[in-house]
C-alpha positions, 0 to 999 in steps of 0.5 A: 494502537490495536487495529490497522484498518484505514490510512485515516487511522494514523496521526502524523505522530504515529506515522513518524513513530513507525518510521523511527522504529523502521529506521532503527530496524534497518540499523540492526536494532530490533524492537523488544517484543515477546516472541511467543505470538502467532500471526495469522495471514489470511490472504483471500486474494493472491499476493507476493510482496505483501504476504511474504513481507508480513511473513518475514517481518513476523518471523524476524520479531520471533513470532510464528505465522500460520494462514493461507495464500488463497481462498481455495485453501480454506473452507470458504471454498466449501461455503463456510462464511467469512465471519466463521473463518475469522472467528476460527483464526482468531481463536488460534492467533494473536493477530490477523492480517487480512487481504480480501477482494471485498471492500470493508472485509478487514473492518468487518473482521475487526468487529467480530474478533477481539484480536488485532486486525491489520488490513493488508488490502481490501477491495478497491478502497484501502491498503494502509501498510502500503501507504506507510511504505510509500511515504517512508520511501519518499522520506528516505529519498528527500528527508521530508514529505512536506512541500513535495509535488507528487504525481499519481498516474494510472488507475485512480478509480480502482487502485486501493494503493492510490486511495490509501496514499491520498488519505495518508497524505492528509497528515502531511503538507504536500505542495501539490498532488497531480492526478493523472488518469484516463477519464474512465479511471479518474479518482471517485469524487467522494475521495476528493472531499476529504483532501486538505492539500492542492491537487489537479486532474489531467489525462496528460502526463506530459503536462505535469511530468517536469513538475513532480518530485515523486511519480507514483505509477499504478498498474491498471488492474484487469481484475477490478474491472466489471467489464473486460471491454472497459479494461481493453480501452485503457490498459496501456494508457501510460508508459514510463520509459527513459524518455519520460525520465529525461523530462523529470527533475534530476532528483525526482523518484519513481514509485510503484506498488508492484507488480508492474505490467507495461507501465514502466519500461525495464530500462528505467530500472537502471536509472537512479530515479527508480525506487520501486524495488527499494520501496518493496524492500521497505515492507519488512522494516515498516511491517516489523515496526507496525507489529511492534506497535500492535502487539506491544514493544 
């Protein structure tokens, strides 16, 4: 495995191998890697969990990190091209981890450098390492992914975590995926073409809440909307609270890639169904496992 650009890059076997390494890491067994690597974290968009977990994952493997957390910290602010910035970083580091607001930025970077590139989220299309964390958390909770009913609620139009998760799910056999969103934020039609599992679409969370094993909530992302008026029409379309939880299966879990705004009430944090902070913690072992595959165990 060299580059990690899309969720569709992974086979089921590769995903399960990463999960197995992550399991070992959580038990205190770290992969054997050469610790003289340098990882460049090139984050052109703000990030808390993704940046920090990649940074910690690299350092726990004995790697060094360099890079930036904002475009304003780079010469791109002086009108240097993205391509030149990537070429420069690849001359300093052994691996590039890239987050960018434009679709396809990570793929483009992989085409102009011979160093491994990991997509840490680009535009509204892809966030493959988040999808690994999502499925790993589901597998931890149920011991499986096959046969489960998953509900995805919120921003399905602009949400890259949704797009990547639905793509990676094609490596498994979910019983059904319920897509819940306002009409304005339905999943783009082109994302439906490659699905190999049953799905339904609705704007009413109440219709499917009792059926789901996994409820995956998403933030309606103001920064993705070309028109603020469009955002204001849908910004508080759904709210998951303890009354919602009471209508769910007893063992059902709630996930969220975070940050959350108002879509999950704070009172839900105390329920046994809330797994989103555990989901975030899984970012370190999953990304350590991924580094061990990309940079050589």
